[in-house]
C-alpha positions in Angstrom: 120.9 53.1 -161.8 124.1 53.3 -164.0 125.2 50.0 -165.6 128.7 50.0 -164.0 127.1 49.9 -160.5 125.5 46.6 -161.4 128.8 45.0 -162.3 130.3 44.8 -158.8 131.9 41.8 -157.0 130.8 38.3 -158.1 128.6 39.6 -161.0 131.6 41.0 -162.7 133.5 37.7 -162.4 130.6 35.8 -163.8 130.4 38.0 -166.8 134.2 37.8 -167.4 134.5 34.0 -167.1 133.2 33.2 -170.6 135.6 35.7 -172.0 138.5 34.2 -170.2 137.6 30.6 -171.2 137.1 31.7 -174.8 140.8 32.7 -174.8 141.9 29.2 -173.8 143.7 27.2 -176.5 145.1 28.2 -179.8 144.5 27.7 -183.6 146.6 25.1 -185.4 149.1 26.3 -187.9 149.9 24.4 -191.0 152.1 21.4 -190.3 155.0 21.0 -192.7 154.8 17.7 -194.6 151.3 16.9 -193.4 148.6 16.7 -196.1 145.5 17.5 -194.0 143.0 17.1 -197.0 144.3 13.6 -197.6 144.0 12.7 -194.0 140.4 14.1 -193.8 139.5 12.3 -197.0 140.6 8.9 -195.6 137.7 8.3 -193.2 138.3 5.4 -190.9 141.7 4.9 -192.7 139.8 2.7 -195.2 142.0 3.9 -198.1 145.2 3.2 -196.2 146.7 6.7 -196.5 146.8 7.9 -192.9 149.8 5.8 -191.7 152.1 7.6 -194.2 150.9 10.9 -192.9 151.5 10.1 -189.2 155.2 10.9 -188.9 155.0 14.6 -189.8 151.9 14.9 -187.5 153.8 13.3 -184.6 156.8 15.5 -185.2 154.5 18.5 -184.7 153.0 17.0 -181.6 154.0 20.0 -179.4 151.8 22.2 -181.6 148.8 20.1 -181.0 148.9 20.6 -177.2 146.4 23.3 -176.0 144.7 23.3 -179.4 140.9 23.5 -179.2 138.6 20.7 -180.3 137.2 22.8 -183.2 140.7 23.5 -184.5 141.6 19.7 -184.4 138.5 18.9 -186.2 139.3 21.5 -188.8 142.7 19.9 -189.2 142.0 16.2 -189.0 138.3 16.1 -189.8 135.6 14.6 -187.5 136.9 11.8 -185.4 136.3 8.2 -186.3 135.3 7.6 -182.7 134.6 10.0 -179.9 134.9 8.9 -176.3 133.2 11.0 -173.6 134.7 10.8 -170.1 134.2 12.2 -166.7 134.4 16.0 -165.9 133.6 17.1 -169.5 136.8 15.4 -170.8 136.8 13.6 -174.1 139.0 11.8 -176.6 139.0 11.8 -180.4 140.3 8.6 -182.1 141.4 8.3 -185.7 142.2 4.9 -187.2 145.6 4.6 -189.0 145.2 1.3 -190.9 142.2 -0.4 -192.7 140.5 -3.0 -190.6 137.1 -4.1 -189.4 136.0 -0.5 -188.9 135.8 -0.3 -192.7 133.0 -2.9 -192.8 129.2 -2.4 -192.6 128.0 -0.6 -189.5 131.6 0.5 -188.7 132.3 -1.8 -185.8 135.0 -0.7 -183.2 138.4 -2.0 -184.1 141.5 -2.8 -182.0 143.6 -1.5 -184.9 146.2 1.2 -184.5 144.9 4.7 -184.0 145.8 8.2 -183.1 144.1 9.5 -180.0 143.9 13.1 -178.8 142.6 13.6 -175.3 140.9 16.9 -174.3 140.8 18.3 -170.8 137.8 20.1 -169.1 138.7 23.4 -170.9 138.3 21.6 -174.3 142.0 21.8 -175.3 144.3 18.9 -176.2 146.1 17.6 -173.1 147.5 14.3 -174.5 148.4 12.9 -178.0 149.0 9.2 -178.4 149.6 7.0 -181.4 149.5 3.2 -181.3 152.6 1.6 -182.9 152.1 0.7 -186.5 152.9 -2.9 -187.5 
């Protein structure tokens, strides 16, 4: 039996679905004025450098929408906290100022943070930043 005859109806759609989903989202370009290596090196904002880097990042907020989680991690580093939600949604949180999260065992802090929410397709759907004091 020739291979094309096996790929009829629902079987063809099931094989095409991963290809369609792989095309969702986009890579993040360089953001002018944003020093990504400095942001990534300041884990949990304990060195106090992230707050100064926030304005150019927020100015480029439209570029962050629809970005894939892997691309966000490549730009900002692993999140300080990851929150898993219903329907395969998640949020990445990055602290902006030093606080209790810099202590032993890294306790959760109510300090200001940048939050990126990802929808079921694994792309950014919302970008929020707490006001800085």
